[in-house]
N, C-alpha and C positions, 0 to 999 in steps of 0.2 A: 441180390438176395431175394428169395422167394417170399411173398407176403404170407404164405401159409406158415412159415417159420415164426413170424411174429405172432400169429394166432396161437401156435403151440406154446410160445413163451408166455403169452397172456394167460392161457389156461393153466400153465404151471404156476405162475405167480398168484393167480386167483385161488388155486388149490392150497398153496402154502399159506395164504392169508386166511382162508376158511379154516384150515387146521389150527392156525394160531388162535383164532377166535374161539373155537370149540374146545381146545385142549388147555390153554393157559388160564391162570387165575389172576395174574397181575393186570390191573386196569390199563397201565401204560402199554404193555405188550398187546393187549386186546385192541387198543386204539391204533397202534402201529400196524396191526394185522388188517384192520378195517381200511387204513390208508393204502396198504399194499393191494387190497382187493379193488379199491377205487382206481388205483394206478393201472391195474391189469385191465379194468374196463376201459380206461382211457386209451390204452395201447390198442385194444381191439377196435375201438371207435375210430381212431386215426388210421389204422390199417384198412378197415373197410372203406373209409372215406377216400383213401388213396387208391384202393382197388377200383372204386367206381368213378374216380376222377372229379369229385366235388368236394366242397369244404364243409359240408353239413356236420360230419362227424367230428371235425376239428373244432368247430364252434361249440358243439355239445360237450366235448372234452374240456374246453376252456371253462364253461359254466360248471362242470363237475369239479374242476380244480378250485373254483371259487367257493362252492358249497363245502368241499373238503377242508378248505382253510377255515371256514366258519365253524365247521364241526370240531376242528382241533381246538379252537379257542374255547368253545363251550365245554368240550370234553376235558380239557386241562383244568378249567375252573371247577368242574365237578370233582376231578381227582384231587385237586388241592384242598377243597373243602372236606372231602372224605379223609384225606391224610391228616388234616388238622384235627378232626374230631375223633378219629379212631387210631391214629398213628400207624396206619397200614394202607397199602394201595390195593388190597385184595378185592376182587369183584364180589366175593361172598359177603363182605362187610357192607356192601352198598345197600343191601336190603334193610340194614339196621338204621338207615337215615330216615326212614318213614316215621311220622309222628303217630 
């Protein structure tokens, strides 16, 4: 399979994730869209790494997955505290958490 096809798939996944971040109001869907965008970047990093014959892109993709896992933990903690205080997971209600 041509590596350019993987780059097209990566661009499509990134576009879907960006649209999800910009359009949706639910915080869980927004975080899932951010994860989709990170996975699209990982796919392009691994594709370029394979095209050039080195492992640098795969190592960076691994660290990106670690950062994404940490982002999920912090994001879900914020969503849980938002839901407990407002009984809604809407992004619009997040600005109400300021003191």
